[in-house]
Backbone atoms as SQL, in Angstrom:
CREATE TABLE atoms (id INTEGER PRIMARY KEY, chain TEXT, resi INTEGER, resn TEXT, atom TEXT, x REAL, y REAL, z REAL);
INSERT INTO atoms VALUES
  (1, 'A', 1, 'MET', 'N', -22.799, -6.134, 21.357),
  (2, 'A', 1, 'MET', 'CA', -22.226, -5.214, 20.218),
  (3, 'A', 1, 'MET', 'C', -24.023, -4.108, 19.714),
  (4, 'A', 2, 'GLN', 'N', -23.243, -2.707, 19.351),
  (5, 'A', 2, 'GLN', 'CA', -23.698, -1.666, 18.864),
  (6, 'A', 2, 'GLN', 'C', -23.435, -1.908, 17.290),
  (7, 'A', 3, 'ILE', 'N', -24.226, -1.603, 16.715),
  (8, 'A', 3, 'ILE', 'CA', -24.120, -1.108, 14.967),
  (9, 'A', 3, 'ILE', 'C', -24.901, -0.031, 14.530),
  (10, 'A', 4, 'SER', 'N', -24.243, 0.877, 14.318),
  (11, 'A', 4, 'SER', 'CA', -24.935, 1.804, 13.650),
  (12, 'A', 4, 'SER', 'C', -24.550, 1.855, 11.924),
  (13, 'A', 5, 'LEU', 'N', -26.026, 2.626, 11.388),
  (14, 'A', 5, 'LEU', 'CA', -25.616, 3.201, 9.702),
  (15, 'A', 5, 'LEU', 'C', -26.226, 4.107, 9.667),
  (16, 'A', 6, 'GLN', 'N', -25.328, 4.928, 8.981),
  (17, 'A', 6, 'GLN', 'CA', -25.741, 6.056, 8.013),
  (18, 'A', 6, 'GLN', 'C', -25.275, 6.159, 6.812),
  (19, 'A', 7, 'GLN', 'N', -25.229, 7.433, 6.188),
  (20, 'A', 7, 'GLN', 'CA', -24.923, 7.394, 4.438),
  (21, 'A', 7, 'GLN', 'C', -24.615, 8.922, 4.898),
  (22, 'A', 8, 'ILE', 'N', -23.165, 8.727, 3.670),
  (23, 'A', 8, 'ILE', 'CA', -22.560, 10.075, 3.976),
  (24, 'A', 8, 'ILE', 'C', -22.003, 10.357, 2.376),
  (25, 'A', 9, 'ALA', 'N', -22.226, 11.728, 1.821),
  (26, 'A', 9, 'ALA', 'CA', -21.652, 12.613, 0.230),
  (27, 'A', 9, 'ALA', 'C', -20.118, 12.083, 0.200),
  (28, 'A', 10, 'LEU', 'N', -19.727, 11.398, -0.601),
  (29, 'A', 10, 'LEU', 'CA', -18.520, 11.267, -0.923),
  (30, 'A', 10, 'LEU', 'C', -17.698, 12.732, -1.336),
  (31, 'A', 11, 'THR', 'N', -18.527, 13.114, -2.234),
  (32, 'A', 11, 'THR', 'CA', -18.318, 14.501, -2.247),
  (33, 'A', 11, 'THR', 'C', -19.490, 15.574, -2.823),
  (34, 'A', 12, 'PRO', 'N', -19.484, 16.444, -2.546),
  (35, 'A', 12, 'PRO', 'CA', -20.628, 17.012, -2.802),
  (36, 'A', 12, 'PRO', 'C', -21.101, 17.778, -3.956),
  (37, 'A', 13, 'LYS', 'N', -19.946, 17.469, -5.061),
  (38, 'A', 13, 'LYS', 'CA', -20.560, 17.674, -6.688),
  (39, 'A', 13, 'LYS', 'C', -20.552, 16.237, -7.113),
  (40, 'A', 14, 'THR', 'N', -20.684, 14.943, -6.551),
  (41, 'A', 14, 'THR', 'CA', -21.521, 14.106, -7.067),
  (42, 'A', 14, 'THR', 'C', -22.153, 13.343, -6.684),
  (43, 'A', 15, 'GLU', 'N', -23.050, 12.289, -6.500),
  (44, 'A', 15, 'GLU', 'CA', -24.028, 11.014, -6.324),
  (45, 'A', 15, 'GLU', 'C', -23.524, 10.416, -6.232),
  (46, 'A', 16, 'HIS', 'N', -22.043, 10.172, -5.446),
  (47, 'A', 16, 'HIS', 'CA', -21.542, 9.087, -4.948),
  (48, 'A', 16, 'HIS', 'C', -21.984, 9.042, -3.392),
  (49, 'A', 17, 'VAL', 'N', -22.015, 8.102, -2.982),
  (50, 'A', 17, 'VAL', 'CA', -22.298, 7.826, -1.650),
  (51, 'A', 17, 'VAL', 'C', -21.669, 6.337, -0.777),
  (52, 'A', 18, 'ALA', 'N', -21.556, 6.586, 0.072),
  (53, 'A', 18, 'ALA', 'CA', -20.846, 5.599, 1.110),
  (54, 'A', 18, 'ALA', 'C', -21.634, 5.366, 1.957),
  (55, 'A', 19, 'ALA', 'N', -21.904, 4.378, 2.582),
  (56, 'A', 19, 'ALA', 'CA', -22.437, 4.086, 4.313),
  (57, 'A', 19, 'ALA', 'C', -21.265, 3.830, 4.768),
  (58, 'A', 20, 'VAL', 'N', -21.643, 4.338, 6.122),
  (59, 'A', 20, 'VAL', 'CA', -20.997, 4.277, 7.507),
  (60, 'A', 20, 'VAL', 'C', -21.582, 3.378, 8.106),
  (61, 'A', 21, 'ILE', 'N', -20.591, 2.054, 8.348),
  (62, 'A', 21, 'ILE', 'CA', -21.267, 1.448, 9.649),
  (63, 'A', 21, 'ILE', 'C', -20.463, 1.307, 10.668),
  (64, 'A', 22, 'GLY', 'N', -20.531, 2.149, 11.813),
  (65, 'A', 22, 'GLY', 'CA', -19.892, 1.932, 13.017),
  (66, 'A', 22, 'GLY', 'C', -20.399, 0.712, 13.786),
  (67, 'A', 23, 'LEU', 'N', -19.039, 0.275, 14.261),
  (68, 'A', 23, 'LEU', 'CA', -19.635, -1.204, 15.025),
  (69, 'A', 23, 'LEU', 'C', -18.576, -0.935, 16.567),
  (70, 'A', 24, 'SER', 'N', -19.061, -1.494, 17.402),
  (71, 'A', 24, 'SER', 'CA', -18.792, -1.386, 18.884),
  (72, 'A', 24, 'SER', 'C', -18.827, -2.452, 19.767),
  (73, 'A', 25, 'GLY', 'N', -17.907, -2.823, 20.721),
  (74, 'A', 25, 'GLY', 'CA', -17.996, -3.948, 21.533),
  (75, 'A', 25, 'GLY', 'C', -17.049, -5.170, 20.817),
  (76, 'A', 26, 'ARG', 'N', -17.765, -6.667, 21.100),
  (77, 'A', 26, 'ARG', 'CA', -16.828, -7.894, 20.911),
  (78, 'A', 26, 'ARG', 'C', -17.693, -8.076, 19.488),
  (79, 'A', 27, 'PHE', 'N', -16.864, -8.367, 18.362),
  (80, 'A', 27, 'PHE', 'CA', -16.617, -8.845, 16.909),
  (81, 'A', 27, 'PHE', 'C', -16.956, -10.181, 17.228),
  (82, 'A', 28, 'ASP', 'N', -17.754, -11.046, 17.038),
  (83, 'A', 28, 'ASP', 'CA', -17.612, -12.744, 17.595),
  (84, 'A', 28, 'ASP', 'C', -18.598, -13.368, 16.455),
  (85, 'A', 29, 'ALA', 'N', -18.879, -14.540, 16.670),
  (86, 'A', 29, 'ALA', 'CA', -19.604, -15.896, 16.324),
  (87, 'A', 29, 'ALA', 'C', -20.920, -14.900, 16.345),
  (88, 'A', 30, 'HIS', 'N', -21.051, -14.697, 17.434),
  (89, 'A', 30, 'HIS', 'CA', -22.559, -14.353, 17.667),
  (90, 'A', 30, 'HIS', 'C', -23.094, -12.892, 16.983),
  (91, 'A', 31, 'GLU', 'N', -21.879, -12.093, 16.756),
  (92, 'A', 31, 'GLU', 'CA', -22.648, -10.719, 16.238),
  (93, 'A', 31, 'GLU', 'C', -22.786, -11.165, 14.545),
  (94, 'A', 32, 'VAL', 'N', -21.683, -12.030, 14.267),
  (95, 'A', 32, 'VAL', 'CA', -21.558, -12.002, 12.861),
  (96, 'A', 32, 'VAL', 'C', -22.706, -11.885, 11.807),
  (97, 'A', 33, 'PRO', 'N', -23.966, -12.792, 12.476),
  (98, 'A', 33, 'PRO', 'CA', -25.302, -12.435, 11.221),
  (99, 'A', 33, 'PRO', 'C', -25.946, -10.860, 11.033),
  (100, 'A', 34, 'ARG', 'N', -25.951, -10.408, 12.503),
  (101, 'A', 34, 'ARG', 'CA', -26.360, -8.717, 12.155),
  (102, 'A', 34, 'ARG', 'C', -24.961, -8.019, 11.368),
  (103, 'A', 35, 'VAL', 'N', -23.922, -8.506, 11.544),
  (104, 'A', 35, 'VAL', 'CA', -23.304, -7.574, 10.909),
  (105, 'A', 35, 'VAL', 'C', -23.119, -7.674, 9.357),
  (106, 'A', 36, 'ARG', 'N', -23.508, -9.073, 9.287),
  (107, 'A', 36, 'ARG', 'CA', -23.168, -9.348, 7.683),
  (108, 'A', 36, 'ARG', 'C', -24.936, -8.678, 7.182),
  (109, 'A', 37, 'GLN', 'N', -26.018, -8.666, 8.167),
  (110, 'A', 37, 'GLN', 'CA', -26.995, -8.040, 7.026),
  (111, 'A', 37, 'GLN', 'C', -26.932, -7.193, 6.523),
  (112, 'A', 38, 'ALA', 'N', -26.291, -5.826, 7.958),
  (113, 'A', 38, 'ALA', 'CA', -25.737, -4.623, 7.811),
  (114, 'A', 38, 'ALA', 'C', -24.694, -4.320, 6.848),
  (115, 'A', 39, 'LEU', 'N', -23.556, -4.796, 6.407),
  (116, 'A', 39, 'LEU', 'CA', -23.130, -5.137, 5.418),
  (117, 'A', 39, 'LEU', 'C', -23.625, -4.968, 4.183),
  (118, 'A', 40, 'MET', 'N', -24.216, -6.156, 3.892),
  (119, 'A', 40, 'MET', 'CA', -25.325, -6.292, 2.713),
  (120, 'A', 40, 'MET', 'C', -26.427, -4.999, 2.541),
  (121, 'A', 41, 'GLN', 'N', -26.820, -4.854, 3.505),
  (122, 'A', 41, 'GLN', 'CA', -27.767, -3.879, 3.293),
  (123, 'A', 41, 'GLN', 'C', -27.025, -2.427, 3.111),
  (124, 'A', 42, 'ALA', 'N', -25.765, -2.404, 3.495),
  (125, 'A', 42, 'ALA', 'CA', -25.277, -0.809, 3.278),
  (126, 'A', 42, 'ALA', 'C', -24.631, -0.871, 1.674),
  (127, 'A', 43, 'ALA', 'N', -24.488, -2.028, 1.314),
  (128, 'A', 43, 'ALA', 'CA', -23.465, -2.140, 0.092),
  (129, 'A', 43, 'ALA', 'C', -25.015, -2.126, -0.891),
  (130, 'A', 44, 'ASP', 'N', -25.844, -2.692, -0.618),
  (131, 'A', 44, 'ASP', 'CA', -27.236, -2.652, -1.311),
  (132, 'A', 44, 'ASP', 'C', -27.883, -0.840, -2.033),
  (133, 'A', 45, 'CYS', 'N', -27.526, -0.270, -0.765),
  (134, 'A', 45, 'CYS', 'CA', -28.053, 0.454, -0.768),
  (135, 'A', 45, 'CYS', 'C', -27.379, 1.819, -1.371),
  (136, 'A', 46, 'THR', 'N', -26.326, 1.602, -0.991),
  (137, 'A', 46, 'THR', 'CA', -25.250, 2.238, -1.738),
  (138, 'A', 46, 'THR', 'C', -24.463, 2.934, -3.350),
  (139, 'A', 47, 'LYS', 'N', -24.821, 1.636, -3.640),
  (140, 'A', 47, 'LYS', 'CA', -24.099, 0.858, -5.205),
  (141, 'A', 47, 'LYS', 'C', -22.662, 0.666, -4.257),
  (142, 'A', 48, 'GLY', 'N', -22.464, -0.264, -3.236),
  (143, 'A', 48, 'GLY', 'CA', -21.185, -0.882, -2.874),
  (144, 'A', 48, 'GLY', 'C', -19.998, -0.407, -1.848),
  (145, 'A', 49, 'HIS', 'N', -20.534, 1.264, -2.239),
  (146, 'A', 49, 'HIS', 'CA', -19.571, 1.825, -1.176),
  (147, 'A', 49, 'HIS', 'C', -19.749, 1.884, 0.191),
  (148, 'A', 50, 'VAL', 'N', -18.608, 0.989, 1.326),
  (149, 'A', 50, 'VAL', 'CA', -19.227, 0.836, 2.644),
  (150, 'A', 50, 'VAL', 'C', -17.852, 1.218, 3.735),
  (151, 'A', 51, 'ILE', 'N', -17.747, 1.530, 4.190),
  (152, 'A', 51, 'ILE', 'CA', -16.930, 1.927, 5.024),
  (153, 'A', 51, 'ILE', 'C', -17.449, 1.647, 6.704),
  (154, 'A', 52, 'VAL', 'N', -16.336, 0.400, 7.248),
  (155, 'A', 52, 'VAL', 'CA', -16.992, 0.137, 8.443),
  (156, 'A', 52, 'VAL', 'C', -15.716, 0.545, 9.652),
  (157, 'A', 53, 'ASP', 'N', -16.312, 1.544, 10.217),
  (158, 'A', 53, 'ASP', 'CA', -15.672, 2.098, 11.513),
  (159, 'A', 53, 'ASP', 'C', -15.520, 1.145, 12.968),
  (160, 'A', 54, 'LEU', 'N', -14.745, 0.406, 12.751),
  (161, 'A', 54, 'LEU', 'CA', -14.182, -0.559, 13.867),
  (162, 'A', 54, 'LEU', 'C', -13.721, 0.449, 15.419),
  (163, 'A', 55, 'GLY', 'N', -13.574, 1.389, 15.299),
  (164, 'A', 55, 'GLY', 'CA', -13.195, 2.725, 16.511),
  (165, 'A', 55, 'GLY', 'C', -13.582, 1.643, 17.994),
  (166, 'A', 56, 'GLY', 'N', -14.970, 1.416, 18.019),
  (167, 'A', 56, 'GLY', 'CA', -15.326, 1.167, 19.236),
  (168, 'A', 56, 'GLY', 'C', -15.276, -0.691, 19.289),
  (169, 'A', 57, 'VAL', 'N', -14.776, -1.106, 18.294),
  (170, 'A', 57, 'VAL', 'CA', -14.076, -2.599, 18.419),
  (171, 'A', 57, 'VAL', 'C', -13.216, -3.477, 19.339),
  (172, 'A', 58, 'ASN', 'N', -13.547, -3.750, 20.241),
  (173, 'A', 58, 'ASN', 'CA', -12.128, -4.463, 21.342),
  (174, 'A', 58, 'ASN', 'C', -12.246, -5.691, 20.905),
  (175, 'A', 59, 'PHE', 'N', -12.267, -6.227, 20.260),
  (176, 'A', 59, 'PHE', 'CA', -12.096, -7.664, 20.055),
  (177, 'A', 59, 'PHE', 'C', -12.676, -8.261, 18.887),
  (178, 'A', 60, 'ILE', 'N', -11.717, -9.139, 18.132),
  (179, 'A', 60, 'ILE', 'CA', -12.585, -9.851, 16.319),
  (180, 'A', 60, 'ILE', 'C', -11.936, -11.350, 16.650),
  (181, 'A', 61, 'ASP', 'N', -12.539, -12.214, 16.446),
  (182, 'A', 61, 'ASP', 'CA', -12.639, -13.391, 16.088),
  (183, 'A', 61, 'ASP', 'C', -12.343, -13.842, 14.570),
  (184, 'A', 62, 'SER', 'N', -12.171, -14.716, 14.556),
  (185, 'A', 62, 'SER', 'CA', -12.238, -15.392, 13.318),
  (186, 'A', 62, 'SER', 'C', -13.320, -15.125, 12.227),
  (187, 'A', 63, 'SER', 'N', -14.734, -15.490, 12.961),
  (188, 'A', 63, 'SER', 'CA', -15.738, -15.337, 11.976),
  (189, 'A', 63, 'SER', 'C', -15.548, -13.956, 11.997),
  (190, 'A', 64, 'GLY', 'N', -15.980, -13.354, 12.935),
  (191, 'A', 64, 'GLY', 'CA', -15.564, -11.328, 12.992),
  (192, 'A', 64, 'GLY', 'C', -15.063, -11.079, 11.014),
  (193, 'A', 65, 'LEU', 'N', -13.413, -11.481, 11.374),
  (194, 'A', 65, 'LEU', 'CA', -12.802, -11.318, 10.143),
  (195, 'A', 65, 'LEU', 'C', -13.087, -11.905, 8.900),
  (196, 'A', 66, 'ALA', 'N', -14.107, -13.551, 8.964),
  (197, 'A', 66, 'ALA', 'CA', -14.217, -13.772, 7.662),
  (198, 'A', 66, 'ALA', 'C', -15.746, -12.908, 7.234),
  (199, 'A', 67, 'CYS', 'N', -16.420, -12.309, 8.138),
  (200, 'A', 67, 'CYS', 'CA', -17.278, -11.550, 7.739),
  (201, 'A', 67, 'CYS', 'C', -17.107, -10.599, 7.213),
  (202, 'A', 68, 'LEU', 'N', -15.939, -9.521, 7.617),
  (203, 'A', 68, 'LEU', 'CA', -15.529, -8.741, 6.875),
  (204, 'A', 68, 'LEU', 'C', -15.231, -8.811, 5.331),
  (205, 'A', 69, 'VAL', 'N', -14.509, -10.136, 5.331),
  (206, 'A', 69, 'VAL', 'CA', -13.913, -10.818, 4.195),
  (207, 'A', 69, 'VAL', 'C', -15.190, -10.792, 2.911),
  (208, 'A', 70, 'GLN', 'N', -15.868, -11.723, 3.569),
  (209, 'A', 70, 'GLN', 'CA', -17.505, -11.445, 2.361),
  (210, 'A', 70, 'GLN', 'C', -17.888, -10.545, 2.073),
  (211, 'A', 71, 'GLY', 'N', -17.744, -9.652, 3.188),
  (212, 'A', 71, 'GLY', 'CA', -18.281, -8.115, 2.853),
  (213, 'A', 71, 'GLY', 'C', -17.511, -7.344, 1.663),
  (214, 'A', 72, 'MET', 'N', -16.344, -7.704, 2.287),
  (215, 'A', 72, 'MET', 'CA', -15.286, -7.150, 0.594),
  (216, 'A', 72, 'MET', 'C', -15.897, -7.518, -0.652),
  (217, 'A', 73, 'LYS', 'N', -15.813, -8.855, -0.281),
  (218, 'A', 73, 'LYS', 'CA', -15.953, -9.685, -1.947),
  (219, 'A', 73, 'LYS', 'C', -17.313, -9.091, -2.436),
  (220, 'A', 74, 'TYR', 'N', -18.005, -9.233, -1.458),
  (221, 'A', 74, 'TYR', 'CA', -20.043, -8.158, -1.991),
  (222, 'A', 74, 'TYR', 'C', -19.784, -7.122, -2.500),
  (223, 'A', 75, 'CYS', 'N', -19.013, -6.095, -1.898),
  (224, 'A', 75, 'CYS', 'CA', -18.631, -4.811, -2.760),
  (225, 'A', 75, 'CYS', 'C', -18.456, -5.021, -3.665),
  (226, 'A', 76, 'ARG', 'N', -17.110, -5.934, -3.931),
  (227, 'A', 76, 'ARG', 'CA', -16.701, -5.632, -5.526),
  (228, 'A', 76, 'ARG', 'C', -17.440, -6.411, -6.370),
  (229, 'A', 77, 'GLU', 'N', -18.245, -7.410, -5.843),
  (230, 'A', 77, 'GLU', 'CA', -19.220, -8.032, -7.019),
  (231, 'A', 77, 'GLU', 'C', -19.920, -6.897, -7.356),
  (232, 'A', 78, 'CYS', 'N', -20.174, -5.804, -6.824),
  (233, 'A', 78, 'CYS', 'CA', -21.253, -4.950, -6.566),
  (234, 'A', 78, 'CYS', 'C', -20.289, -4.007, -7.636),
  (235, 'A', 79, 'GLY', 'N', -19.488, -3.747, -7.390),
  (236, 'A', 79, 'GLY', 'CA', -18.216, -3.016, -8.579),
  (237, 'A', 79, 'GLY', 'C', -17.801, -1.552, -7.515),
  (238, 'A', 80, 'ALA', 'N', -17.542, -1.936, -6.340),
  (239, 'A', 80, 'ALA', 'CA', -17.410, -0.996, -5.044),
  (240, 'A', 80, 'ALA', 'C', -16.520, -1.263, -4.486),
  (241, 'A', 81, 'ASP', 'N', -16.519, 0.066, -3.227),
  (242, 'A', 81, 'ASP', 'CA', -15.110, -0.567, -2.463),
  (243, 'A', 81, 'ASP', 'C', -15.791, -1.092, -0.604),
  (244, 'A', 82, 'GLN', 'N', -15.105, -1.402, 0.152),
  (245, 'A', 82, 'GLN', 'CA', -15.071, -0.965, 1.224),
  (246, 'A', 82, 'GLN', 'C', -13.458, -1.119, 2.099),
  (247, 'A', 83, 'VAL', 'N', -13.934, 0.438, 2.878),
  (248, 'A', 83, 'VAL', 'CA', -13.002, 0.657, 3.811),
  (249, 'A', 83, 'VAL', 'C', -12.855, 0.202, 5.108),
  (250, 'A', 84, 'LEU', 'N', -12.105, 0.081, 5.899),
  (251, 'A', 84, 'LEU', 'CA', -11.977, -0.036, 6.909),
  (252, 'A', 84, 'LEU', 'C', -11.119, 0.875, 7.836),
  (253, 'A', 85, 'CYS', 'N', -11.797, 1.724, 9.030),
  (254, 'A', 85, 'CYS', 'CA', -11.031, 2.181, 9.451),
  (255, 'A', 85, 'CYS', 'C', -11.247, 2.317, 11.287),
  (256, 'A', 86, 'ASN', 'N', -10.053, 3.249, 11.789),
  (257, 'A', 86, 'ASN', 'CA', -10.385, 3.483, 13.400),
  (258, 'A', 86, 'ASN', 'C', -9.515, 2.150, 14.333),
  (259, 'A', 87, 'LEU', 'N', -8.993, 1.701, 13.591),
  (260, 'A', 87, 'LEU', 'CA', -9.053, 0.007, 14.170),
  (261, 'A', 87, 'LEU', 'C', -8.068, 0.688, 15.172),
  (262, 'A', 88, 'GLN', 'N', -8.248, -0.209, 16.710),
  (263, 'A', 88, 'GLN', 'CA', -7.934, -0.038, 17.309),
  (264, 'A', 88, 'GLN', 'C', -6.645, -0.948, 17.802),
  (265, 'A', 89, 'GLN', 'N', -5.454, -0.951, 18.579),
  (266, 'A', 89, 'GLN', 'CA', -4.739, -1.729, 18.871),
  (267, 'A', 89, 'GLN', 'C', -4.768, -3.437, 19.005),
  (268, 'A', 90, 'PRO', 'N', -5.610, -3.606, 19.735),
  (269, 'A', 90, 'PRO', 'CA', -6.054, -5.089, 19.324),
  (270, 'A', 90, 'PRO', 'C', -6.263, -5.172, 18.052),
  (271, 'A', 91, 'VAL', 'N', -7.479, -4.754, 18.028),
  (272, 'A', 91, 'VAL', 'CA', -7.834, -5.037, 16.316),
  (273, 'A', 91, 'VAL', 'C', -6.866, -5.447, 15.451),
  (274, 'A', 92, 'ARG', 'N', -5.967, -3.858, 15.234),
  (275, 'A', 92, 'ARG', 'CA', -4.782, -4.003, 14.380),
  (276, 'A', 92, 'ARG', 'C', -3.972, -5.044, 14.377),
  (277, 'A', 93, 'ILE', 'N', -3.888, -5.702, 15.564),
  (278, 'A', 93, 'ILE', 'CA', -2.733, -6.743, 15.829),
  (279, 'A', 93, 'ILE', 'C', -3.065, -7.964, 15.284),
  (280, 'A', 94, 'ILE', 'N', -4.486, -7.987, 15.507),
  (281, 'A', 94, 'ILE', 'CA', -5.067, -9.549, 15.116),
  (282, 'A', 94, 'ILE', 'C', -4.907, -9.417, 13.031),
  (283, 'A', 95, 'PHE', 'N', -5.192, -8.245, 12.595),
  (284, 'A', 95, 'PHE', 'CA', -4.895, -7.847, 10.940),
  (285, 'A', 95, 'PHE', 'C', -3.684, -8.347, 10.283),
  (286, 'A', 96, 'GLU', 'N', -2.726, -7.589, 11.719),
  (287, 'A', 96, 'GLU', 'CA', -1.360, -7.198, 11.108),
  (288, 'A', 96, 'GLU', 'C', -1.198, -9.296, 11.061),
  (289, 'A', 97, 'LEU', 'N', -1.136, -9.670, 12.227),
  (290, 'A', 97, 'LEU', 'CA', -0.849, -11.091, 12.845),
  (291, 'A', 97, 'LEU', 'C', -1.563, -12.442, 11.214),
  (292, 'A', 98, 'THR', 'N', -2.433, -11.970, 10.562),
  (293, 'A', 98, 'THR', 'CA', -3.219, -12.294, 9.925),
  (294, 'A', 98, 'THR', 'C', -2.944, -12.082, 8.378),
  (295, 'A', 99, 'ARG', 'N', -2.319, -11.077, 8.195),
  (296, 'A', 99, 'ARG', 'CA', -2.105, -9.979, 6.577),
  (297, 'A', 99, 'ARG', 'C', -3.222, -9.885, 6.364),
  (298, 'A', 100, 'LEU', 'N', -4.349, -9.859, 6.919),
  (299, 'A', 100, 'LEU', 'CA', -5.242, -8.920, 6.113),
  (300, 'A', 100, 'LEU', 'C', -5.438, -7.329, 6.385),
  (301, 'A', 101, 'ASP', 'N', -4.085, -7.018, 6.932),
  (302, 'A', 101, 'ASP', 'CA', -3.844, -5.520, 6.642),
  (303, 'A', 101, 'ASP', 'C', -3.749, -5.475, 5.606),
  (304, 'A', 102, 'ARG', 'N', -2.986, -6.289, 4.548),
  (305, 'A', 102, 'ARG', 'CA', -2.730, -6.595, 3.114),
  (306, 'A', 102, 'ARG', 'C', -3.743, -6.624, 1.846),
  (307, 'A', 103, 'ALA', 'N', -4.304, -6.829, 2.454),
  (308, 'A', 103, 'ALA', 'CA', -6.086, -7.480, 1.944),
  (309, 'A', 103, 'ALA', 'C', -7.164, -6.549, 1.699),
  (310, 'A', 104, 'PHE', 'N', -7.233, -5.398, 3.048),
  (311, 'A', 104, 'PHE', 'CA', -8.245, -4.602, 2.871),
  (312, 'A', 104, 'PHE', 'C', -7.391, -3.193, 2.760),
  (313, 'A', 105, 'ARG', 'N', -8.295, -2.360, 2.437),
  (314, 'A', 105, 'ARG', 'CA', -8.238, -0.776, 2.184),
  (315, 'A', 105, 'ARG', 'C', -8.274, -0.280, 3.745),
  (316, 'A', 106, 'ILE', 'N', -7.144, 0.018, 4.364),
  (317, 'A', 106, 'ILE', 'CA', -7.623, 0.864, 5.926),
  (318, 'A', 106, 'ILE', 'C', -7.626, 2.084, 6.172),
  (319, 'A', 107, 'ALA', 'N', -8.087, 2.801, 6.393),
  (320, 'A', 107, 'ALA', 'CA', -7.280, 4.141, 7.151),
  (321, 'A', 107, 'ALA', 'C', -7.755, 4.445, 8.239),
  (322, 'A', 108, 'ARG', 'N', -7.256, 5.664, 8.788),
  (323, 'A', 108, 'ARG', 'CA', -7.444, 5.990, 10.314),
  (324, 'A', 108, 'ARG', 'C', -8.397, 6.374, 10.858),
  (325, 'A', 109, 'SER', 'N', -8.617, 7.243, 9.970),
  (326, 'A', 109, 'SER', 'CA', -10.326, 7.710, 10.060),
  (327, 'A', 109, 'SER', 'C', -11.652, 7.544, 9.011),
  (328, 'A', 110, 'VAL', 'N', -12.926, 7.955, 9.549),
  (329, 'A', 110, 'VAL', 'CA', -13.793, 7.878, 8.242),
  (330, 'A', 110, 'VAL', 'C', -13.597, 9.051, 7.299),
  (331, 'A', 111, 'ASP', 'N', -12.740, 9.809, 8.002),
  (332, 'A', 111, 'ASP', 'CA', -12.644, 11.153, 7.372),
  (333, 'A', 111, 'ASP', 'C', -11.721, 10.756, 5.592),
  (334, 'A', 112, 'GLU', 'N', -10.742, 9.955, 6.331),
  (335, 'A', 112, 'GLU', 'CA', -9.631, 9.546, 5.572),
  (336, 'A', 112, 'GLU', 'C', -9.971, 8.467, 4.473),
  (337, 'A', 113, 'ALA', 'N', -11.065, 7.603, 5.078),
  (338, 'A', 113, 'ALA', 'CA', -11.428, 7.053, 4.423),
  (339, 'A', 113, 'ALA', 'C', -12.782, 7.162, 2.795),
  (340, 'A', 114, 'THR', 'N', -13.458, 8.153, 3.557),
  (341, 'A', 114, 'THR', 'CA', -14.299, 8.836, 2.622),
  (342, 'A', 114, 'THR', 'C', -13.148, 9.724, 1.425),
  (343, 'A', 115, 'THR', 'N', -12.131, 10.129, 1.746),
  (344, 'A', 115, 'THR', 'CA', -11.523, 10.771, 0.676),
  (345, 'A', 115, 'THR', 'C', -10.958, 9.737, -0.050),
  (346, 'A', 116, 'ALA', 'N', -10.557, 8.797, 0.582),
  (347, 'A', 116, 'ALA', 'CA', -9.830, 7.081, -0.511),
  (348, 'A', 116, 'ALA', 'C', -10.842, 7.072, -1.069),
  (349, 'A', 117, 'LEU', 'N', -12.213, 6.570, -1.217),
  (350, 'A', 117, 'LEU', 'CA', -12.894, 6.299, -1.763),
  (351, 'A', 117, 'LEU', 'C', -13.366, 7.108, -2.803),
  (352, 'A', 118, 'ALA', 'N', -13.534, 8.445, -2.523),
  (353, 'A', 118, 'ALA', 'CA', -13.918, 9.984, -3.272),
  (354, 'A', 118, 'ALA', 'C', -12.862, 9.947, -4.584),
  (355, 'A', 119, 'ALA', 'N', -11.356, 9.227, -4.277),
  (356, 'A', 119, 'ALA', 'CA', -10.458, 9.641, -5.343),
  (357, 'A', 119, 'ALA', 'C', -10.674, 8.655, -6.769);
C-alpha cells in the first residue's frame, strides 16, 4: 500500500489547513499500523482536519474500516473533522453494506472534501 501525506489550505484567507492522506492498494490488517500512524500525525499537524483520499484503494477489510473509525474519533477529540473521498465502487459497497456511509462524511473528490471542511 502506498500512503502519501500533504497539507492544503482550506481557504486562502484563513489559517485553516487540512492534511490529505492518499491511500492506494489493499487496506487490510497488515496496513493498519501505518495508516493509523499517518492519521494521527495528520490530525496532530493540522489541528485535526483530515481528508482521506481512498481513490486508489481497491479493497478494504474490517480492520481497515475500524482504523478509519478510530481516526474519525481522534479527529473529533481534537475538535476537527475527517472527510473520506474518492471511494471506488468495491469500497463504496462495503461502506454501504456496513452502513458506515452514514457515519462518515464522504465526498466525491478532494476538492469537494476541501469545500465541505471550509464551510
